[in-house]
N, C-alpha and C positions, 0 to 999 in steps of 0.2 A: 358670304364672306365679306360683307360690307356693313358699315355702321352709319346710321342716319341720325339726323338731328331730331330734337323733340317737336311734336306737333307740326309736322310738315310732310311734304312729299319729296322723295329722292329718286332721281333717275339714274340707275346704274347700268343702263343699256349701253351697248357698244357705240350706238349712234350719238350718245350724249358726251362721249369722251374723245379726245384727240387720238390719233394713231400712236401706238407705242405706250399707251397708258395701261393702268392695271386692270381696267374693266375688260371682261371677256365673256365668251359664251359658256354657259353650263351645257354640257353635252349629255343628252339623255336618249334613250331608246324607246320608241313607241311600244306600248304593251308591257313595259317593265316597271318595277318598283324602284323608287329612289328615296334617299334620305332627305328630310327637311328639318331644319333647326331654326327656330325664331326665339330670340332672347329679348325680353323687355327689361329696361332699367328704370328705377324710380329714385328720385332725389330724396324723398322721405315717405310720403303716404303711398301705399301700394293699392292697386285696384285690379279687379277681374278684367282681363283683356281678351276679346274675342278675335280670332285670326281667321281670315278667309283668303284663299289663294286661287287665282285664276290662271289658266294657260290659254293663250290665244291660238286655239286649235286650227282656225280657218284663216289665220294671218290677215285679219281685216282691221287690226289695231283697235278693236273695241272689245270691251269685257261685259257685254250686255246679254250674252247668251248663257242661259242657266246650265247648259251642258259643258261650259268651259270652267265651271267651279271645280277645282282640283282637290281642295281640302277645306274643311271647317274644323276648328278646335278652339279650346281655351287654354291660355297660359295659366299654370297654377299660380295662385296668389301668394307671394312671399310675405313674410312678416314685415310690417312697416318699420322703417328705420332708415338711417342715413345710408344712401347709396346701395340700396337692395336691387336684386335682379332675380328673374325667374326665366327658365328656358322651357320651350315646348320642343320635344323631339318626336318625330313621326315619320312613318313611311307613306309615301304617296304613290299612287299608280298613274303612270303616264298613259293616257287613253290610246288604244290601238288605232282609233280612227283619226288621229291627229295628222295634219299634213307635214310632210318632210320639209326640212330646211329651217332657216332662222326665224324665230318668232319672239314674242314677249311673254313674260310672266309678271303678274301683279300680286303683291302681298299687301293686304290692308288689315291693320290692327286698330280696333276701336273698343273703347271702354263700355262694358255692359252689354253690347249687342253686336251682331255681325253687320258689317258695312255692305252696302250694295255696290254694283259695278261702277257707278258714277255719282254717288252722292257726296255732299260735303261732310267731313268727319270733324265734329267739334272737339273731341278728345281722342287722339290716336295718331297713326302714321300710315303712309302709303309708300311702298318701294316698288320700283320697276326693274326687271332684270332681263338680259338677253339669254335665250335658250335655243340651242341648235338640236332639232329633232332628227334622229337617225332612224331609218327603217319604217318611216310612216308612209302614209298614202302619198301618191304623186301630187304635187302642188298645182298642176295645171300649166306651169311655166314650161316652155319648150325644153329646157334643160335646167335642172336644179344645180346650184353651185356645188362644186366638188373639189376636195383636197385629197391627194393621195401621194404615196411615196413609192417611186419606182427605181430600183437599184440605187437607193440611198439619195435620190434627188426628189425633193418636194415639188409637186406640180399642182397648179391651182387653176380652175376654170370658174369664173364668177357667174356662170349660167347664161352666157351669151354665145350660143353655137354659131351664129352668123358672124361673129367678131373674133376670130382666133388671135388677132393682134393683141388682145388684152389678156391672154392666157400666159402664164409663166410657170 
């Protein structure tokens, strides 16, 4: 749900925005299928664009594990002309073995071939998003962060069981 600039990287993760901004978590369930939409816009000449999506399954902030590739596909090439665009619509499967809790998703679009997890892209774009995984494997933290509603009151525990003073 974000729009990025031409030939650059855009960070739409929650940590990149001040509190109260429009950035938020996409909430997904481990083992489920989710919709993905990527649109490429061209000022005049259109090209074949390859899209690769990674999900940081183990929450290590790296996208170098081949099992973290969530999707690969190509955006259909539109007819060249002023202000053309093309969209890729797909279903992606969230792996059942992903760790629960907040993590990152990376989308890389590159002209002609698929980008790797950490290479420079001469013609393309990279975007980062925040994703909150529900019903995944335990993260190994003593207590994952939790938000729930009890009798109409929202309660939040940021995942620090030894510090109840930060719960609200």
